Every structure is written in structure tokens, then in C-alpha cells.
N, C-alpha and C positions, 0 to 999 in steps of 0.2 A: 504494500500500500504506500503510495507517495506521501512524503512529508509535506505539509502545508505550513507556510509561515504567514503570520498575520501582517508582517511588514517585510518588505524586501530590503536587503542591505544596499546602501548607496555609497558609491565611491566618490569622495570629494578630493579634488586636486587643489594644491596650493597655486596661487598665481605665479607665473614665471617672473624671474628677476628682470628688471629693465637694464639694458646695457648702460654703462656710465657714459654720459654725454650723448652725442648723436651718432657716433661712429660705432659700427657693429664690430669691425675687426680692429685689433690693436694697431697702433702706428708702426709702420715698418722701420726697422733700423737702417741707418745709412750703410750702403754697401761699400766695402773697402775693396777697391779694384786691385790694389797691390796684393792683398791676401788671395784674391781669385787668381792672380798671375802666378802665385806660388804653386797652386794646385792644377792650373790649366795653362801651362806655358805655350801650348799650341794655339791658344786663342788670344795671344798677345795683341795682335793687330786690332782685334775687335774690342778688347778691354781698354786699350789706350786711345781708342777713337773718341770723337766728340759726341758719340751717340748717348742718348739717355739710357738709364737702366732699363726702362720699358722696351726700348728699341733693341737693346742687347738681349733681353729675354725673348723677344720675338725672333731674333736671329738664331738663338740657340735651341729653339723648339725642334723636337724630332718630327720630321715630316716623312710619312710613309707613303711611297708612291702607290697610286691605285693601279692594280694590274687587272687585265681582262681575264686572266685565268683564275679558276677557283682552285685553291689549294686546301684540301681538307686537313684538319689537324686530328691526329689520333692520340688517344691516351690509353695506356695500358696500366692496369692496376694490379 
């Protein structure tokens, strides 16, 4: 025989905390290009250029060329 409750339990959630100020993400630290040169000397020309950090990020993004062939991936467990 099913149990019957006179009142159903209710889950109450606390309101979420508001982010401090109007910025959702923390302020990004200044990028030290000399430190990057130490770990990526092959990118020296890019890092010493007059490009902004955002432009450097765009230049360093990995771009995978779109191929017309379908290459299936197989997993063996």
C-alpha cells in the first residue's frame, strides 16, 4: 500500500551571490611577453611585435583545416 503524506516536502534554494561590481570575470593580469619568450622562443617575432595581446591570441589559435574526407575514429576498450 503506498504511503501518503499530508504535505509534500519542498526544496528551497538560497539566492545566488551577486558578483562584486559589474564584471563577471576577474580582471586579467598583465601578460609578460618576456616570460612567454622564455617558454616559446619560436614565437619571438610574434611576441615582440606591436600586436595587442588579443591579436596574439588570435594568431596562436589552433586552426584545423576542414577536409572533405570522413575519417572515423575508433576506440578500443
